[in-house]
N, C-alpha and C positions, 0 to 999 in steps of 0.2 A: 296603502295609505287611504284612510276614510275621507271621503269628500264631505265638506261642511254642508249641512242641510240648508242653512241660511248664511250668507256672507254679504254684509254691507260694508263697503270700503269708500271712505271719503264722502259719505252722503251729505250733501249740502242743499239747503232750501232757504231762500231769502224772500220774505214777503215785503211788498212795497219798496222794492229796490230803488235807490236814488232819491227817496223822499225823506222827510223828517220822521216818518213813521217806520222807516226800514227796520226789519227785525229778522234775525237769523233763527229760524225755527229749528234747523239742523245745521250743525257747524262742523263739517268734516267727520261725521259720525262713522265709527268703526265698530261693528259687532259681528261675531261669528257664533253660530250654534251648531253643535254636533247632532247627528241623528238621535232622536229620542230625548234631547234636552227639554226640560220644562223650566223655562226662564221667566222669572218674575221681574217686571220692570216697574220701578218706583221713581218718585221725584216730585217736586213741588209743582204747583200750577205754572204753566209756561216753560216747563223743563224740556218739552219736546216729545213727550211720550206719545200723544195722539198723532203728531206729525210723523213720528217714526212708524207707527202702525199704518198710517195712511200711505206712506211712501212704499212700505213693503207690499201692501195690497194693490198698489197701482193707482190708488185714488189721488195721490199727490205726486206729480212728476218731479223728480230731482232736477235741480239746476246743474249739479255735477256729482260725480261719484257713480258707483256701480252696485247693482243688487243681483246676487246669484241665488237660485234655489236649486238645491241638489246638483250643483255644478253648472246649471244652465243660466246664462245671462238673461234676465228678464227686465232689465232696466228700461227698455223701450216698449215693453208690452203694457197695454192698458189693463184696467181692472178686470174687464170682461175676459180677456185672454189669460190673465193670471188665475182666474177662478178654477182652472183645471188643477192648480197646485194648492190653492189656498182656500180655507174656510174661515169665516169670522162671525163672532157673536158680539153684538153691541151692548152698551149699557142700557139703552132704552128697549124694554121688552116688545114695543110696538114695531121695532125695526127688525127686519130679517124674516118676517112671515107675511103672507098675503091674507088679510083678514076675511075677505069674501070667499076665499077658497077653503076647502075642507082640510082637515088634518092630513088625510091621505094624499090629497093633491099637493099640499105643501111638501110632504115627504118626497113625492115624485119629482117636484121641481128641484129639490136639493140633489136628488140622484142624477138628474139630467144636466146639472150645472157644469158647464165646461166641456160637455160631451159633444162630439161632432154631429152634424146633421145626419139624419138617417138612423140615429140611435132609437131603439125601440121605445115607443111611447105607450101610455095607457096604464091604468091601475089593474094590472093582472092579478089573478088569484095568488100567484107566487109572490108578487110584490107586497100585496096586502099582508100575507103571512109573515114576511120578513119585517115589515113595518111594525106589526103587532109585537113581534119578538123584541125589536129594538126599543119600542115605547114601554113595554112591560117592566123594564128595569127601573123606570122612574117611580113605580108604585103610585101613580096618580090616576090610573084607570083610563088613560088616554088611548090605550090599545083597543078599547072597546068602543071608541068614539071616532073612528076614522072618517065617518061621514058628517061630522060636526064642523060647521064653519069656525075657523080659528078666531074670528072676531068675538066669539062667545066665551072664549077662555079668559081666565084671570091673567094678570101680568106675570105671575110666577109660573103658571102653566105654559104661557107663550114662551117665556124665556127657557124653560126646561125643554120645550119642543125645539126651539132654535138650536139649543146645544146638541140634541139628538140628531137634528138635521145636519149640523156642521160636521159631526164626527162620523156620520153614517157612510160617507164616501171615502173615509180614511185619507184625508188630505195630507200632502207632504208637510204642510205648515198650518197650524191652528192658531188663530189670533183671537184673544179674549180681551175685549176692551171694557174693563171695569164691569164685567157682565153680571156681577151680583150686587152692585152698588145701589140699584133702585129697588131692591127686594127687601121684604121683611126678614128678620134674622132666621126664622125657621125655614123659609123658602130659600134664602141665600145658602144655608147649610146644605139643603137638599141638592141645589144646583152645584155647589162646590164638591160635594161627595160624588155626584155623578161625573163631574169634570175629571176629578182625580182618577176615578175608576176607569173612565174611557181612555185617558191619556196613558195610564199604566198598561192597560190590557192591549191597546192598539199600538203602543209605543210611538205615540204621536209627538213630533217636535212641536213645542208649544211656546208662544209668547203671551204672557198674561200681564196686562197693565192693571195696577191697583193703587189706591191710596191707603189701603189697609196694611200697615206695617207688620201686624201680627200674621196676616196671610202671607206676606213676603217671606217671613221666617219659617212658617209652618209648611208651606207648599213648595214644590219644585226642587230642583237640584242646583239652581243658580240664581243669583240676584244681580240685576244690573240697575245701578242708580244713575239717573240722568240729571243733568243740570245745564241750562243754557245750550241745549241742542247737542251736548256731548255726553259720552260715558264718563261719569265721575268716578265710579267704583264698580268693580266686578268681584263678586264673592261666590266662590265655588262651594260644592257640597261639603267638603271636609271643613272648610272655614265657617260654613253656616251653622254647623253643629255647636250648640251652646250659646250662640249669639242672642242678644236680647234687643228689644226696641231701643232702649237708651244707648246701647252699643252702636246701633245703626245711626242714630241721630248724631252721636259724638263723632263717628267716623265721617259722616257727611260734613259736619262743620269743620273738622280738622282738615279734610281734603280741600274743601272750598276756600278756606282761609289761606292754605298754602298756595293755591293757584292764584288767589288775589294778590298775595305778596310777590309772586313771580312776575305778575303783570304790572306791578307798580314801579 
């Protein structure tokens, strides 16, 4: 029996508890991903998508519920300790890289993330060769600029670098938080193509949050639609085939209306 790579059971997070502004960001959330799943998470603003990713990464402690990664209970581990399992790429290209450090130094930081003290430091010749090979797949020429400060790169270049840094350590879980939303269409396509290639070649278990319904249909083998901090719909690979954006919207409204009737 294969262990789930990610299992969230009963995940609950309440903001401003006991006040007039009380809000359930996560409401008994249950999600399980098998090894190698590429899961696209969609939902309207306030559905709980970012809270979900923050909870998985350790940035947002749960009030109740459990989170397991590859069978290990990480519920009580903070974000720093979970970094040995998880890599994340954010929407903002400025997040995830150190602008005053060089491309090579940023790649080294990514490699050392979550490693125990005493792990070998330094930009060795072997490391530089490996970084050049990894960066060359972007076709942006970054492999020839390892000594350039990252702050001199464009937003698209920084986001592409962030993605390469994230996948370079082959994390157990890759979190993509609307990582193409701030990019121009050409660069967004480059980053998505690189994402898909890395996920497939490295067989990475991946959660990708997006507002782009076409991306939800085109990419991944599973769609999770969230609403009010819960999973409203789960659509697997076979069911995804042939589905359209209007179909997704209709199913969302049908399901949400049915839940509203049950609660009335």
